C-alpha positions as CSV (number, residue, x, y, z in Angstrom):
1,M,0.0,-0.1,0.0
2,Y,1.3,3.4,-0.9
3,C,0.2,6.6,0.8
4,F,1.0,10.4,0.5
5,D,0.0,13.1,2.8
6,S,-1.1,16.6,1.8
7,V,-3.6,19.4,2.5
8,V,-6.4,20.6,0.3
9,R,-5.3,23.6,-1.7
10,Y,-7.3,26.6,-2.7
11,S,-7.0,25.7,-6.3
12,E,-8.7,22.3,-5.6
13,L,-12.0,24.1,-4.3
14,D,-15.2,24.6,-6.2
15,A,-17.5,27.6,-5.8
16,D,-19.0,26.1,-2.6
17,G,-15.5,26.1,-1.0
18,Q,-15.3,22.4,-0.9
19,M,-12.9,20.1,-2.7
20,S,-14.2,19.6,-6.4
21,L,-14.9,16.1,-7.7
22,P,-12.1,16.5,-10.5
23,S,-9.8,17.5,-7.7
24,L,-10.5,14.4,-5.7
25,L,-10.1,12.2,-8.8
26,N,-6.8,14.0,-9.7
27,R,-5.5,13.2,-6.3
28,M,-6.2,9.6,-6.7
29,Q,-4.5,9.5,-10.1
30,D,-1.6,11.5,-8.6
31,C,-1.3,8.8,-6.0
32,C,-0.8,5.9,-8.2
33,T,1.6,7.9,-10.3
34,F,3.8,8.7,-7.2
35,H,3.4,5.0,-6.2
36,S,4.7,4.0,-9.7
37,E,7.5,6.4,-9.7
38,E,8.6,5.3,-6.2
39,I,8.9,1.7,-7.3
40,G,10.9,2.4,-10.5
41,I,8.1,1.9,-13.1
42,G,6.8,5.5,-13.6
43,V,6.1,7.6,-16.6
44,R,9.8,7.8,-18.0
45,F,10.1,4.0,-17.6
46,L,6.9,3.4,-19.3
47,Q,7.7,5.9,-22.1
48,Q,10.9,4.0,-22.8
49,E,9.2,0.8,-23.1
50,H,6.5,2.2,-25.3
51,R,3.9,1.3,-22.7
52,A,1.1,3.2,-20.7
53,W,-1.7,2.4,-18.2
54,V,-5.1,3.8,-19.4
55,L,-7.9,4.3,-16.8
56,S,-10.8,2.1,-18.3
57,F,-13.4,2.2,-15.5
58,W,-13.7,3.3,-12.0
59,Q,-16.3,3.5,-9.3
60,V,-15.9,6.3,-6.9
61,V,-17.7,6.8,-3.8
62,V,-17.5,10.4,-2.2
63,V,-18.5,10.3,1.5
64,R,-17.8,14.1,1.8
65,R,-15.9,16.9,0.2
66,P,-13.2,18.4,2.4
67,K,-12.4,22.1,2.7
68,M,-9.2,24.1,2.3
69,G,-6.5,23.3,4.5
70,E,-7.7,19.9,5.6
71,R,-5.0,17.3,5.8
72,L,-5.6,14.3,3.5
73,L,-3.9,10.9,3.4
74,T,-4.4,9.3,0.0
75,Y,-3.8,5.6,-0.2
76,T,-3.4,3.2,-3.2
77,W,-2.9,-0.4,-3.8
78,P,-3.0,-2.7,-6.7
79,Y,-4.7,-6.0,-6.1
80,A,-5.2,-8.1,-9.2
81,F,-3.6,-8.4,-12.7
82,K,-4.9,-10.7,-15.4
83,G,-3.9,-10.5,-19.1
84,F,-3.7,-6.7,-20.0
85,L,-6.0,-5.5,-17.0
86,G,-4.9,-4.3,-13.7
87,N,-7.1,-3.5,-10.7
88,R,-6.2,-0.6,-8.3
89,N,-8.1,0.6,-5.1
90,F,-8.0,4.0,-3.5
91,K,-8.9,5.5,-0.2
92,I,-8.7,9.2,1.0
93,E,-8.8,9.8,4.7
94,D,-8.9,13.1,6.8
95,G,-6.5,13.8,9.5
96,A,-8.6,12.2,12.0
97,G,-8.9,8.9,10.0
98,G,-12.4,9.5,8.7
99,V,-13.0,8.3,5.2
100,V,-13.5,11.1,2.7
101,A,-13.7,9.0,-0.6
102,Y,-12.8,5.6,-2.0
103,A,-12.6,3.9,-5.3
104,N,-12.0,0.9,-7.3
105,S,-10.5,1.1,-10.8
106,I,-9.6,-1.0,-13.8
107,W,-6.6,-0.2,-16.0
108,T,-5.7,-1.3,-19.3
109,F,-2.0,-1.8,-20.3
110,L,-1.3,-0.6,-23.7
111,N,1.6,-0.6,-26.3
112,T,1.8,3.1,-27.1
113,E,3.1,2.4,-30.6
114,T,0.4,0.0,-31.7
115,K,-2.4,1.4,-29.4
116,M,-3.4,-2.1,-28.6
117,P,-3.5,-3.9,-25.2
118,V,-0.6,-6.1,-24.2
119,R,0.0,-8.6,-21.5
120,I,1.2,-7.2,-18.2
121,P,4.8,-8.5,-17.6
122,E,5.5,-10.4,-14.4
């Protein structure tokens, strides 16, 4: 499981002063990108291999939308790979450990030259 710690920034708020849905989704995507970078299979590595992960589906549940300055812990973990599909979960908690949002996602592993799905290497 990977986690990053941050606070809600002004630029992430909507007109109601709450974190916008796009900002919550971006935080989840950033989290899995940070995770991939940390383990050495990030964006540059994938570019060199002519590979990319493309988000194919996700189911997101927003429990509440936080306000500016709130501390958030964003977690992600992959849990199943089969053929060219990978599954990954997310959870965002506030500083008190309350769940803000969670998600399940399915990603497709692509060859960026052929634009076709390819088997995920071991």
